[in-house]
VEXDREN-2710 file (C-alpha; in Angstrom, 1 decimal):
% VEXDREN-2710
k/r/px/py/pz
1/MET/-20.0/-30.4/30.9
2/GLU/-17.0/-30.6/28.9
3/ASN/-18.1/-29.7/24.8
4/LYS/-16.0/-28.8/22.3
5/THR/-18.1/-27.2/20.0
6/ASN/-20.0/-24.6/22.3
7/PRO/-18.0/-22.5/25.0
8/LEU/-19.0/-22.9/28.6
9/VAL/-21.5/-20.7/30.1
10/SER/-21.4/-20.0/33.8
11/ILE/-24.9/-19.1/35.1
12/ILE/-24.2/-17.6/38.4
13/ILE/-27.8/-16.7/40.4
14/PRO/-27.4/-14.9/43.7
15/HIS/-30.0/-16.0/46.3
16/TYR/-31.6/-15.0/49.4
17/ASN/-34.5/-17.1/50.9
18/ASN/-37.5/-18.2/49.3
19/TYR/-37.1/-21.5/47.5
20/SER/-39.9/-21.8/45.2
21/ILE/-38.9/-18.7/43.3
22/ILE/-35.4/-20.3/42.7
23/GLU/-36.6/-23.6/41.9
24/GLU/-38.7/-22.5/38.8
25/CYS/-35.5/-20.3/37.9
26/ILE/-33.4/-23.6/38.0
27/LYS/-36.2/-25.6/36.2
28/SER/-36.3/-23.5/33.1
29/ILE/-32.5/-23.4/33.0
30/LYS/-32.5/-27.3/33.1
31/ASN/-34.7/-26.8/30.1
32/ILE/-32.4/-24.8/28.1
33/GLN/-31.5/-26.1/24.5
34/TYR/-27.6/-24.9/25.2
35/ASP/-25.5/-28.1/26.3
36/ASN/-22.4/-26.4/27.9
37/ILE/-23.2/-24.7/30.9
38/GLU/-22.5/-24.8/34.8
39/ILE/-24.8/-23.3/37.4
40/ILE/-23.6/-21.6/40.3
41/VAL/-25.9/-20.3/42.9
42/VAL/-24.4/-18.1/45.7
43/ASP/-26.0/-18.1/48.9
44/ASN/-26.6/-14.5/50.4
45/ALA/-26.7/-16.2/54.1
46/SER/-30.3/-17.5/53.6
47/SER/-32.2/-18.2/56.8
48/ASP/-34.6/-21.0/55.4
49/ASN/-34.0/-24.0/54.0
50/SER/-33.5/-23.0/50.5
51/ILE/-29.8/-24.1/50.0
52/LEU/-30.4/-27.5/51.4
53/ASN/-33.4/-28.1/49.2
54/ILE/-31.4/-26.7/45.8
55/GLN/-28.4/-29.3/46.9
56/ASN/-31.1/-32.5/47.3
57/LYS/-32.9/-31.9/44.5
58/PHE/-30.3/-30.6/42.3
59/PRO/-26.9/-32.0/43.2
60/ASP/-25.2/-31.2/39.9
61/ILE/-25.4/-27.3/40.9
62/MET/-22.7/-25.7/42.6
63/VAL/-23.4/-23.6/45.9
64/GLN/-21.4/-20.9/47.1
65/GLN/-22.2/-20.1/50.4
66/SER/-21.5/-16.3/51.8
67/GLY/-21.5/-15.7/55.6
68/LYS/-23.3/-12.6/54.8
69/ASN/-25.7/-10.8/52.7
70/LEU/-23.7/-9.2/50.1
71/GLY/-26.5/-8.1/47.9
72/TYR/-27.3/-9.1/43.9
73/ALA/-24.1/-7.3/42.9
74/GLY/-21.8/-8.7/45.8
75/GLY/-23.4/-12.3/45.1
76/CYS/-22.5/-12.0/41.6
77/ASN/-18.8/-11.4/42.0
78/LEU/-18.7/-14.4/44.5
79/GLY/-19.9/-16.2/41.8
80/ALA/-17.8/-15.0/39.3
81/ARG/-14.5/-15.7/41.4
82/ILE/-15.6/-19.4/41.1
83/ALA/-16.8/-19.5/37.3
84/MET/-15.3/-21.9/35.2
85/GLY/-17.4/-20.6/32.0
86/THR/-16.0/-18.2/28.9
87/TYR/-19.0/-16.3/29.5
88/LEU/-21.1/-15.2/32.5
89/PHE/-24.4/-14.9/32.7
90/PHE/-26.0/-13.6/35.5
91/LEU/-29.7/-14.3/36.7
92/ASN/-32.0/-12.8/39.4
93/ASN/-33.4/-15.9/41.0
94/ASP/-36.9/-15.2/40.0
95/THR/-35.7/-15.4/36.2
96/ILE/-37.5/-17.7/34.0
97/LEU/-35.5/-18.4/30.7
98/ASN/-36.7/-19.4/27.2
99/PRO/-35.1/-23.1/26.3
100/ASP/-33.3/-21.1/23.1
101/CYS/-32.1/-17.9/25.2
102/LEU/-28.2/-19.1/25.2
103/ASP/-28.0/-20.1/21.6
104/PHE/-29.0/-16.6/20.8
105/LEU/-26.5/-15.0/23.4
106/VAL/-23.5/-16.9/22.7
END
């Protein structure tokens, strides 16, 4: 999402299993007011269908798959390597955002 006014924010979410948790997180991100974001989900070798579900329901989200579970910090680092944003915003996969949170943070 190119925007001349607001700098791009890369939202990076390490994830391991449990689609229902990350789905709620993503829905809250989709409701934020800030208009220049990219969403990156880093899959830490999930064994369920959560990544397939994310790709089907949210095709605009970038998914980076890891061959093994890197843990939270490792997932954040992997996501940061592919992020294009001026700012990086790391989230746990069970985080629910307020619609105006990035307005304050940026």
